[in-house]
N, C-alpha and C positions, 0 to 999 in steps of 0.2 A: 062928672066926666069919668068914663071908664078907662082903666089902665090896661086891661087884658086884651088879647087878640080875639076879635069876633070871628067865629067859624062861619064859612059860607056853605050852603048846600051844594052837593055834587050835581053837576048838570049831566043828564043822560043824553048821549049822542046816538041817535037812531042808526046812523050809517054803519056803526060797528056791528049792531045786531043784524042788519041786512047782510053785511059781509059774511057773517057766520052762517046765516041761513043759506046764502048763495053757495058758499063752500060746501056745506053739508049736502045741499041739493045736488050740486055737481058730482060730489063723491057718490051719493046714492044713485044718481042717474048713470054714472059710469059703471057702478056695480050691477045695476039693473040691466044695462045694455050688454055687459059682459055675460050676465046670467042668461039673458034671452039668447045671446049668440051661442053660448055653450049648450043650453037646454033645447033650443029650437033649430037654429040654423046649422050648428055643428053636431047636433045630437047623433046623427047617423055615423059620422066619422068617429066620435068618441065611443059610441056603442060598438063599432067595429073593432076599435083598439082594445076595448074591454074584453070582447069575445076572443080576440087574438091572444090575449094574455092567458086564457085557459083552454084554447082550442088548438089542436094539433092535427095536421093532415098526414096520414101514414100511407105511403104508396106501397102497394102489394105487388111484387114483381110477377109478371106473366111468364109462363113456360114457353120457350121457343119451340117452333114446329120441328118435326123430325123429317130428315131427308132420306129417301129410299132410292134404290136403283129400280129399273123397270120390273124386276122380279120380286120386289119387296124386301130386298136385302138392305139393312140399315147402313147408311153412310155417315149420318150425323145424328146424334141423340143427346139427351140430357141425363147426366148421372149425378148422384148425390155426392157432395163434398162436405166433409165434417169439419167444423171449426170449433175450437174450445174457446168459450167466452166467459167473461166475469162481469157481473152487474154489481157495481160498488155499493149501491143502497141495500142490497140483499146480503152483504157480508156480515159476519158476526160483529157484535159490539166490542168484544174483548180483543185487544190488539194481539195477544198471544195466540188466540185461535186463528186470527187472520194470518199471522206469520207461519203457523203450522200448515195451513191450507196452501200458502204460497210455496213452502218447501216441498210438500208432497206433490203438488201440481208440477213444480219445476222438474222433479225427478221423472215424472211420467212423460212430459211433452218436450223436455230438453230445452227449456227456456229459462235463463237465469232469474233468480229471485230479484236481484238488483239491490243496490246499497240503500242507505238512508235517503228518504225523499227530501230533496232540497229544491229551492227555487231554480238553481242552475240545472239540476237533473230534469226538472219538468220542462224547462225551456228547450233542453236538448231533445226530450222525447217528442216535442211538437214537430221536430224536423223529420220524423220517421212516419211512414204509412203503417197501418195495421199489418201485423204478421211479417214485417220486415225485420231482419236480425239487427239488434241494437239495444233498445231499451229493455229493462227488466220488467218482471210482472208488477212489482210495486210501483214503478214509475208509470206504467201504462194505466193501472187502475186509479192511481192518484190523479193523473191528468184527466181521466174520464169523470172522476168524482167532482172535479171543479167545473166540468162542462155540462154533463147530463148524468147524474148519478143513477137514474133508473134506466138508462140505456146501456146495453152490454158492449164491452170492448173486446175485440178479438185478441186473444193471447197467442194462439197457434192455429194456422190454417191448414186445411187439407190433411188432417191426421188420418190414420188408418181406421178402418171400421173397428178393429180390436181396441184401440185407444179410446174411441168414442164410446164403446160399450163400458169400458172401465170407468170413464167419467160419469156416465149415467148411473152406474151402480153405486158410486161414491157420492152421489148428489145429496144424500141425507147427511153425510159427514162433511160435505163441502158446500154449505149454503152459499149461494151467489155464483157458483160455478155451474155451467151448463154446456150442452152441445147444440150448436146451431147448424142446421142442415141447409146447405146452399147448392142450388143446381148449377152445374158447369157443363160446358160442351165437351162431348167426346166423339172422336172420329174413329170408328172401328177399322176402317180401311187405311187410315193414316196417309202416308206419302203416296199410296197407290192412286188416290183420287184428290190429292191436296190442291192441285191446280184447278180442278173443277169445283170442289166444295168450298175452298178458301178457309178463312178463320175469322174470329171475332176480335174486337179490340175496344178500348174505352172510347167514350164519346169525345171527339176532337173539340177543341175550344171554338173553332169556327162554326160548328153545327150545334153548339150547346143551346143557344137561345131557341133555335128552331125545334130541336128535339124536346127541350123542356116543355115547350108549348103543346107538344103531342103526348105529354105525360111521362117522358123518360126522366130518369134520375141520373145526373152526371156522377161519376166516381162509383157508381153501382151497376147500372145497366150497360150492356155492350151492344155494339152494332157490327154488321158485317164489314170486313175490310177488303175482301177479295172473293172471287168465285161467286157461286150462287148465294152464299151467305150475304154478299153485298148487293148483288143485282136483284135478288128477291127479298130484300130486307123487309119491305112492307108486308109481304105475304107471310114470312116466317116469324116476325117479331111478336105479334099479338098486341094486346092492350093491357097496361097495368091496371090493377084494381085500386080502390081508394077507401080508406077508413077515416072518418072525422071523429076524433075522440076528445074528451075533456081531460085535461091534465092539471095537476096541482102545481104549486110554485117550484117544486123540485123536479117536475117533469114526469111524475108517476101518472099512468093512465088510470082514469076513474071509470069512465063509461063512454059508450058510443053516443054521439050527438045526432047522427044521421044514420039511416040504414046503410050498411057497408055495400060497396060496389065490388063485386067479385071480379078478379082478373080474367081476361079472355085469352086463352092460350092461342099461340100462333097456329096457322094452318100447316099441314104436312105437304111436302112436295115429293112427287115421284119423278125421277129423271129417266131419260131414255137410255142411259148407260147400262150395259150389261157387265156386272162386276167380273164375271168369269172371263169374258172377252177382254176386258180391261187388264186383268191379271196376265192373260196370255200375251197381250200386246206389250206390256211392260217387260215381261220375262224375255220376250223375243228381242226387244230393243236393247236391253242390258246385255244379253248374251252376245249379240252382234258387236256392240261397242267394246265389250271386254275382249272378245276374240281378236278384233283388229288392233286394239291397243296393245294386247299381249304380243301379237304377231310382229308389230313394228317396234316393240320394246319402249314405247313412249305414249303419251296421251295424244293420239292422232285425232280421234273423234271426241270432241268435248261436249257436244249436245246433240239431241235428236228428237224426232217427233214421229208418232204413229197415230193416225186418225182413221177410224172406220165409220162409215155412214151408210144408211139405206138411201140410195139415190131416188127412190120413188116416193119417199115420205119426208126426207130431210132429217130423220132421227140420227143423232150422233150415238153410235153404239160403243165407241171407245175413243178416248182422247188422252194420249200419254205424251208428256213433255219431260225430257231429261236435260239437265239435272232437276230433281225435285226437292222438296223439303218436308219435314215432319210437322204437320199442322197441330198434332196433339201437344207438342211442346209450346204452342202458343195459346192453348185452350184457356188456362187460368189467368196467366199474365203473359206479357210479351217480354221475355228476358232480353235485356239490352245486349248482352254478349252474343246471344244466338242471332238476334236480328242484325246486329252489326256484321257478324260472320256471313250471313246470307247476303247482305247488301254489298259487301266488299268483294264477294266472290266474282271474278271476271266472267264466269259462266252464267251469272244472273239466275240463280235457281228460283227466285221468286217470280220470274217472268214466265208466263205461259207461252212457250215458243210456238205453239200451234196457232195462236191467234195474234200474238203481239210482236213477234220477230219477223223482220223482212229480209228476204234473201233473193238473189237472182234465181228464177225457176228453171233456167236451162232448157233442155229439150222438151220438158213437159209443156212448155209454153207453145211448142209447135202446133198443138191442137188449135190454138187461136189463129196462127198463120195459115194452117191448112184449111180451116173453116172459111176464113176470109178469101183466100186465093181461089178456092173452088166456087164459092158463092158469087164472086165478082167476075168469074170467067177467065181469071189469069191462067188457069190450067183446067183441063178436063180429065175424066177418068181414063181416057184412051191416049192422052198426050204422053210423049216420052221426053224426059228431061235428062240431059247429059250430066252425070255426077262424077267428074274426075276427082282425084285425090285432093286437088286444090285448084283454085282459080285465082287469077290476078285481077284486081279491081282498080280502076282509075278513080281515086278518091277525090271527089269534087265538092267543095264547100260553096261554090258559086257556079252557075251554068257556063260561064265564060272561061273557067279554069282549064288550062291545057294539061294534057296527060304527059307526065314526065316520070323518070325513075323515082324522083323524090316523093311523088304522090301516088305511086302504084304500090299496092301492098297485097300480099297473099292472104287468102282465106282458105283454111284447110278443113278437111272433113275429119270426123273423130276416128276414122279408120285409117288415116293417112300413114301412120307409123307401121301398121300391120299390112296395109294394102295401098302402096303409093299411087297406084293407078285408079283407086277409088272404086265405086260401085258400078261405074259405067252407065249405060242407058237404064233409067228406071221410070216407072209410071207413078202416078199420084199415090197409090196405095203402098207401093214399095218405099216411097219417100218417108211415109209415116212409120211403116213396119221396120225399115232399116235405120230410121232416124238419121237420114243423110243431111248433114249440115249444108253441103254445097247445094243440094236441091232446094232447101228452104231459103238459102241466101238468094237464089234466083227468084223463087216465088215471092219473097218479101220485097226485094229491091230491084228485081229485073236484071237482065244480063245481055247486053249487046243486042244482036238481032234474034237470039234464041227466044228470049222473053223480053220484048221491048218495054213493056209496061208491067212492073211488078205491083204488088198490092199497095205498097207505100205505107209510111208510118201512120198517117192520119186515119186511113181505113183500117189498118191493123189495130189501132187503138179502139175503134168502134167495136170490132168483133171480140177483142179481149174483154172489154167491159160487158158485152152481152153474155160472155161465159162466166162472169163473176169477178173479174180482176178490177183493180183501180178504185174500189170502194168497199166500205165495211159491209159485212153480210147481215148484221143485225142480230147475231146470235146473243143469247142471254148471258153474256159475260162482259165485264168491264175490261178495258184496255185493248180492244181490237184495233189493229192498225189497218190502214186503207191501201197500202202498197203504192206502186207508181208505174204508170205506163206513160213514158215521156212523149213529147211532140216537139216540133221545131221551136215553138214559142217558149216552152219550158226550158229548152237548152239555152236559148238566147238570154233568158232572164237569169238562169242559174250558173252558166259558164261563160257567157259573153261570146259564144261562137255560133256560127250557122250550123244547121243540120246538114249531114252529108249522107251519101248513099251507103257508106260504110256503117254509119250509125243505124240505118235501117236494116242492113245485113245482120248486124249483131243483135238488134232487138228482135229480129225474126226468129232467132233461136233462143230467146229468153236470156240474153246477156246484156252487157253494157249498163244502161241506166234502168233497165227493167227490174222492178222489185215486187215481191209478192209474199204473202203469208202462206204457210202450209195449208191452211183452210181454204184459201182462194184457189190454190192449185187443185185441191180435192174437188172444189165446186166446179171448176172448169171440166174436169173429167166426168163428174156426175151429170152435168148438163148434156154431154155427148152420150153418156150411157143411158140416160133417160129420154133419148130421142128428142132432145132440144128443150126439155122442160127443166128449169132450174127451181128446185124446191127450197123453201126457207129452211136453213139449218136450225135445228133446235136441240136443246138438251133437257127440256121440260116435257114430261108426258102428261101429268095431271096434278091438280091441287085438291086435297081433301081436308075436311074438318076432322075433329077428334072422333067422330062417329063413322068415318069412312065415306061420307057423302061427298061426291065430286062437286067442286065449286068452280063456276065459270070465271076465267081470268083472261084478260088481253094484255099484250105486251107491246109497248111503243118504243122502238129503238131510234127515234128521230134524232135525239140528242145523245151521242155516245157517252157523254159525261154525266148524264142525269136520266137514266132509264126510268120509265114510269110503268107501273103495273096496276091495272084497274080492273074492277068487276063490271065495266061497261066498255063497249067498243068506242074507240076514238079514231079520228082520221090518222092514217099511217100505222095503226096498230094491227096486230094479228093475234088470233086466239091461240093460247098455250094450254088451256084447260077447259073442258076435256080435250085430249089431244085431237087436233085436226090438221092433216097435212095442208100446209099453206104454200101455194104456188107463187113464187116471185114473178116469174114470167115464162112464156114459151117463145123461144126465139123463132119458131116456125110460124107463129101466129101474131105475136106482138111486134109492131114495127119499131124496133129499137135501133136499127142501123141507120145512121145519118148518111146521106149520100154525098159523094165527092166527085167532082169532075177533075180528072187528072190529065196533065199534059207533061210528059216526061216525068221527072222525079217530083214535080210539084203538083199538089192537088188543091182545089178550091171547094169550099163547102157549098152545097146546094140545099134547096128546100125539100128534097126528096127524103122520104123515110121508107125503109124496106125491111123485109123479114129475111130469115135464112131459109132457103128451100129445104124441104124434108130430105130430098136426095143428097143434099150437101152433108147433112148430119149423118146419113147412112153411109156415105162414102168415107167420112172420117172414122166412123165406127169400124168399117171394114179394114181400114188401114191399121187401127189399133188391134184388131183380131189377127192381122197378118204378122204383127210383132210376135205373136205366139206360135202361129202355124208355119211360118217360113223357117225351114230347117237350116238354111245356110246363113242368112244374115238377120233373122228375126231376133230382136234384142231380148225378148222374153221366152224364146223357144226352149232354152236350157232349163228354165224354171217351171214352165207350164205346158211344155210340149206333150207330156204324158199325164197331165193332171186329169183326174176323172171328171171334172166339170169344165165346160167351155169358158175360157177366160180371155179377156182383151185388156190391153193396157198400154202404158207408155213409160219409158225410162227417161232419165235426165241426168246429165253430168254438167254442173254449172261452174265455170271458172269465176273466181272472186278475188278481190283484193280489199279487205277491210282493215281496220286499225290493228287487229291482232296479227294478221298476215304481214302487214307492213312493218310492224315492230319486230317480227321474226325474220325480216328480209327475205320473204318468200314470194314477193310479187315480181317475179322475173318473167319478162316477156317470152312467151312460147312455152313456159312451164309453170303457169300459175297454179295454185292449189284449187281443188274442186270440191263442191258439195255433191252428195249423192241423193238422187230423187227416183222414186218409182211410184206409179199409181196403177191400179188394176181393178177391174170389176168382174163380177160373176153372178149368175150364169150369163153368158153373152146375150142370149135372146131375150131374157127376162131378168135383168139384174136386180138383186136384192141386197148386195153389199158392194161397196167400193172402198178400197183401202189405199192410203197414202203413207209412205215412209220417207223420212228425210234424215240424213246424217250430215252434220256440220263437219266439213273437211273430210268427208268419208271417201272421196275418190269416185270411182265409176259407179253410176247408179245401178246398172244391172247386176253387178257383183256384190254390192254392199246393201243398198236399199231393197233391191229385188227379192232376195231371200226372206227379208222381214215381211214383205207383203205376202209372199207365198205362204209363210207359216201362219200368219193371222187369218188369211182366207181359209186355210185348211182347218184352223181351230174353230172358226165360225161354223163351218158345215158339220164339224164333229159335235159341237155344242147343240146345233140344231137337230142332228140325228138323235142325240141323247134325249133332248126335250120331247121329240116326237115319240120316242120309245116309251117315255114316262107320261105321255099324254099332256105335255105342257107346250106353251108357245115359245118361251125363251126369247132369244135375240131375233128370231125370225119375224117377219112382218105378219 
């Protein structure tokens, strides 16, 4: 019998081995699936990431197109701006050499070297944009070294050409320091054409995604903010170029991976503006404003407008808005202090008053009343209208209202203070030439048995719209206002009152609720001057490429907030390059006037559409000519009576009561402040220029705005004579 323990053989359990095999198989399967996924299904994604690690796309900015006037005078161009930059990776290895470069560079460009580079100083430097006063050279370079050492950082921007040359000369002793040439916008005519040309600004955040998709680079590229710089942005901007380069881990460029795409410069734009006439108009406006402000010993006239246009083609020859601003101060950056100064100025110098400001047009609006009254048979050329110094009107807001002393009010003529008995009996032409308010009160609203049925506000609105009021003209400038020609429905909605005959009286002479832009007033006169044809106003004459070839372009003003400029015609667009006179309509041919059936002071719309008879337009033209030729009461006789060229026109003195006048307690009934208006065209038989002048709070139109119109017309023909003598075309058609 054995006393020791007998050993038993170890039993092998198969399930343990199977488990190991399964675990290993699952792990290998997982690795294999992951490998297949990475190598096959996600290969393109990882390949793209790998390429991105060593690929960099460099956008090459395109030069913006140049803007010229009609004679080739430069209004906007690109000039070189010199920036001193430092590339951290190219600096010397020795710290003492680096500090020497910093000290010498600091003395030259007047930027401090900066103290020791610390984490706090780098964080502070991140808060500043390049070239903004604050961080020292050491901090700027150190910050760039941590971000992209092979990319230059701007130390000083817009240095003089002399400083740039010194930096270039010292480039051997200053490794890593260089001069970067950057194109910036320059406006040789400055404030003279600022409202027309506009200025550039950085890409707004709201447009960043859209413009980035078009190849623009935020924080570098700029877009137009106003004027033609904004409205013709697509024409002027060009297309940025592209370089795809290989870079190493530090960001150093090694080679091009794809053929570079060269930038396409923007196209050049020629405007219809004649800079010489523009300068003459501005000098005239400023001289007149300064004269009257000095005469009264205070700022009486705070703003004004002069516009000159060829009525046969629609070309704007001059457009001056006062006050203006200096767009060269906004060329590189938009200084916050200067922009705030412009924005807070109550005169609104950033606003182009010629197209964006709305004022009562006063007696210049009588052209609309005259056209409607003659065309509708309210008055004939042989009819006599009594024009006393004043008339008393029974103001009715409802047909059943009785006449009492409480609702009877006087309506006086502009000559009442000088001639209380008024003009007496006048015919249609004298109504226009003398600018008799009483006559137009009767033509617009009727008067007792003398003129039982006046034109009425509904029909007046139709004729005013036919002459260019109450809607935007579609000129190639942002910010155009549409004006206002009221009607009974508008008054009920906005004031809660019914329309009255007195409202019609006041509207007939361009007062009350009637509002218009200076451009609209000009267009109304241009329509009459051009025998009923209203041309599309334009400031663009043609678009050319860098070689001078004219490029066809069409302009679509359907959406005033989003103009479109295309190289193909679209519905509602008109051609702007090469220049083609575009007719908006001919009131003697196109049935623009909607018919109304009138019974007393109330009119009902009918299905009738009518035109303006040619003899109506001719009658109004004759009335405008009488304003010059009538020696006794002609409103323009003193200015153009002995003018060597036949002139016709219309003056206007518009009472107003806006926030400015109300704050100054000047809205006193019977002695309200007045705006001054005058428009005139020449030669009378075949007009080639029409000029409008407006002076805010200017007083009487004939004595304040009239002389401005006279001087600009005289300047136009003097320039034309000079051009003819030199064998040039100039501002003439």
